[in-house]
C-alpha distance (Angstrom), angle and dihedral (degrees) to the residues before:
residue distance angle dihedral
M1 . . .
N2 3.92 . .
L3 3.81 105.9 .
S4 3.76 91.2 -164.7
V5 3.70 91.9 60.7
V6 3.70 92.4 43.9
T7 3.84 90.5 52.2
Q8 3.84 89.5 48.6
G9 3.84 89.5 53.6
F10 3.75 90.6 47.2
G11 3.70 92.0 50.0
V12 3.85 94.5 48.2
G13 3.83 90.6 46.4
I14 3.81 100.3 48.5
S15 3.94 92.3 45.0
L16 3.88 91.4 60.0
I17 3.89 99.2 33.2
I18 3.88 96.1 55.3
A19 3.79 92.9 63.1
I20 3.77 115.4 113.7
G21 3.68 104.9 -100.6
A22 3.84 147.0 140.6
Q23 3.85 93.0 -79.3
N24 3.77 95.8 48.7
S25 3.67 94.8 45.6
Y26 3.76 91.8 55.4
V27 3.72 93.9 44.7
L28 3.87 91.5 50.4
K29 3.80 90.5 51.3
N30 3.78 95.3 49.4
G31 3.90 90.5 46.6
I32 3.71 90.3 54.9
L33 3.89 91.7 46.9
K34 3.79 90.9 43.5
K35 3.87 85.1 -129.0
H36 3.79 117.0 158.6
V37 3.89 85.1 -37.8
F38 3.87 96.2 166.7
V39 3.84 95.0 44.1
T40 3.84 89.6 47.6
A41 3.79 95.1 50.5
L42 3.78 94.1 39.4
L43 4.01 93.2 48.7
C44 3.93 92.6 47.9
S45 3.73 90.7 47.7
F46 3.77 94.4 44.5
L47 3.83 92.1 47.4
D48 3.88 90.5 52.0
M49 3.74 90.6 47.7
I50 3.92 91.3 55.9
L51 3.77 92.1 47.0
I52 3.78 95.1 44.0
T53 3.84 90.5 48.1
A54 3.81 92.4 46.1
G55 3.83 93.7 48.2
T56 3.85 94.5 48.3
L57 3.79 92.5 48.7
G58 3.76 93.9 51.5
L59 3.89 113.2 -74.7
S60 3.96 89.9 109.1
S61 3.79 91.0 72.0
I62 3.77 94.7 47.7
I63 3.83 95.0 47.5
D64 3.79 95.4 43.2
G65 3.84 91.7 56.6
N66 3.87 97.2 42.6
K67 3.68 108.5 94.3
T68 3.83 96.2 177.7
L69 3.80 94.5 52.6
M70 3.92 91.7 47.4
L71 3.81 90.3 48.9
L72 3.90 93.6 48.6
S73 3.84 92.9 46.5
T74 3.82 92.6 44.5
S75 3.76 93.6 49.9
F76 3.81 92.8 49.4
G77 3.71 89.6 44.8
I78 3.85 93.7 52.1
L79 3.80 90.1 48.5
F80 3.74 98.5 46.4
L81 3.80 98.5 42.1
T82 3.82 91.0 47.2
Y83 3.76 90.6 52.8
Y84 3.74 94.0 47.5
G85 3.80 95.3 45.8
V86 3.79 93.0 49.5
S87 3.66 90.1 46.4
S88 3.74 92.6 51.6
I89 3.77 91.3 52.2
I90 3.77 94.4 47.2
K91 3.72 88.3 50.7
A92 3.72 92.3 53.1
I93 3.74 92.9 49.6
K94 3.82 97.4 45.8
S95 3.83 99.1 37.5
N96 3.81 116.4 96.5
E97 3.84 96.8 167.8
I98 3.79 126.8 111.2
L99 3.68 106.7 -131.7
D100 3.91 113.2 -134.3
V101 3.77 101.8 -140.3
E102 3.73 93.7 -167.6
N103 3.82 100.4 45.0
D104 3.83 107.0 22.6
K105 3.83 108.8 136.3
T106 3.86 98.0 173.9
N107 3.82 95.2 79.1
D108 3.67 120.7 133.4
S109 3.80 117.2 -79.5
L110 3.88 120.3 -101.1
K111 3.88 88.7 -110.9
K112 3.87 91.0 54.2
T113 3.70 92.6 47.6
I114 3.76 92.0 50.4
V115 3.78 92.2 49.2
T116 3.77 92.1 46.8
I117 3.79 93.3 51.7
L118 3.91 90.5 46.7
A119 3.80 88.7 51.7
L120 3.77 96.5 45.3
T121 3.83 88.3 49.5
L122 3.85 106.5 36.6
L123 3.80 95.8 34.0
N124 3.76 94.6 52.3
P125 3.79 113.1 81.7
H126 3.85 89.6 -163.4
V127 3.73 87.9 72.0
Y128 3.85 90.9 55.0
L129 3.90 88.7 46.2
D130 3.75 89.6 51.2
T131 3.78 102.2 39.9
V132 3.80 106.4 21.3
I133 3.69 105.8 32.5
L134 3.83 105.2 23.9
I135 3.80 101.0 34.9
G136 3.72 93.1 29.0
S137 3.80 95.7 50.7
I138 3.83 89.0 49.7
G139 3.80 92.3 48.8
S140 3.84 93.8 47.4
K141 3.85 89.0 61.2
F142 3.66 90.9 71.4
A143 3.87 123.8 86.0
N144 3.83 113.9 -89.8
H145 3.67 95.8 -103.4
Q146 3.84 91.8 51.1
Q147 3.80 97.2 50.0
I148 3.76 93.4 79.2
D149 3.83 87.0 53.9
F150 3.78 91.0 53.5
I151 3.92 90.4 46.1
I152 3.81 91.8 50.7
G153 3.95 90.3 51.6
A154 3.88 94.4 44.3
C155 3.80 93.7 45.3
S156 3.88 89.9 47.4
A157 3.77 89.3 57.5
S158 3.74 90.4 53.7
F159 3.76 95.8 49.1
I160 3.85 92.3 45.0
W161 3.83 91.3 47.9
F162 3.82 99.2 47.9
F163 3.90 96.3 42.1
G164 3.79 88.7 45.0
L165 3.77 93.4 51.1
A166 3.83 95.7 40.7
Y167 3.74 95.4 49.7
G168 3.82 97.2 30.3
A169 3.77 89.1 56.3
R170 3.88 88.7 78.0
I171 3.76 89.2 76.3
L172 3.85 85.4 72.8
I173 3.68 95.0 53.5
P174 3.91 97.6 100.6
I175 3.82 88.3 54.8
F176 3.93 94.4 50.8
K177 3.74 92.2 54.6
K178 3.74 85.5 88.5
E179 3.83 119.3 86.0
I180 3.99 91.8 -136.7
T181 3.78 91.7 56.1
W182 3.82 90.7 54.3
K183 3.79 90.6 49.7
I184 3.78 90.1 50.3
L185 3.80 92.3 49.4
D186 3.72 93.5 50.6
I187 3.72 95.3 48.1
V188 3.86 91.3 46.7
I189 3.87 89.1 50.7
G190 3.77 90.1 46.2
L191 3.82 92.2 52.1
V192 3.89 91.6 46.6
M193 3.84 91.3 53.7
I194 3.93 92.0 44.9
R195 4.03 88.5 46.1
I196 3.93 88.2 51.2
A197 3.75 90.6 47.1
S198 3.79 92.6 50.6
K199 3.90 90.3 48.8
L200 3.84 87.5 54.4
V201 3.81 86.9 56.5
F202 3.56 93.2 54.8
F203 3.76 92.3 40.4
A204 3.90 87.1 57.2
I205 3.79 91.2 49.1
D206 3.80 95.3 44.7
N207 3.74 93.2 50.3
N208 3.89 95.1 43.2
L209 3.87 93.2 -119.7
L210 3.82 90.7 143.3
I211 3.78 94.9 57.8
């Protein structure tokens, strides 16, 4: 194992993953609520691992040149993220309940959590841009015997980040026992989702996906 290549993979991975996005917002909220924390962190990390590996081993060149695939994923991403963002803001405005972080039993089911993570990941073209195209294209430049080392480094960054974010969020629990804090978080998450959706619109225009 080439530790230099592993380190480069880790650096590239962590630099792209830590940006505020749909996945991170959802992981943070689940961590605060103690809602399916392990599954949330594991699934996000596992999906990143699959996409990073596929991109490094050649999928990046296929997706980058497939206009139809990019158009479909971008369209679904815009619709889903807009819906999620608007729903989050409406929930923040209408809700007057104080969530009991320690004893809340009305959280989403495991199935809904899994479906939401899959949607936030697989219907968001920015995820493909970061993991498959950007990280994958960098990893593919290494010699064949070094690509695995790069993948190990990049995937390690993903696992460390998501598990750290999910379980580290518990530090914020005392703050989120106040109703206003939850309203602010839901509004921020909603705005993040809508911002990503708007960026996807400009992404589609800039890359002539609508023509």
